N, C-alpha and C positions, 0 to 999 in steps of 0.2 A: 276503501283498501287497495283496490286494484284489480280487485278479483271478480271474476266471468258476472259472479251470482253471490246473489247472501247464503247460498249454500254451499257456494265455493269457499266461503270470506269462511262461515264456521267452522268450516271441516277442517279447516289450518290452521282457526285459534283453538281447537283443541286439541288437535294435534302438538301443538306449541304449552297447551299448559300438560298437556303428558310429559312431553320428553323434557321441561322445567320441572316439576315433581318427578322426573328419575333425578335430572342436574343436581339438583337439593340433597333426594333422597342420600346420595349413593358418597357426595362433599358430606354428609351428617353419618354418616359411619365412619367414610372416611378418618374424622378428628373422631370418634369415638374411644379408635382402636388404636386411633394415635397414629395413624399413616400421613398425614397432608400436613404435619407442618414441617417448612424452611428451616428453623431453629435446630441448632448443630448443637 
């Protein structure tokens, strides 16, 4: 993956997984609340 160590790669992978989950949770909340659509 281009990281200096396998530990660094695992840390990065974990951090991006957490961030992906946070984004998905926020998008889900926006959709449930009706605030995520561009339809007028």
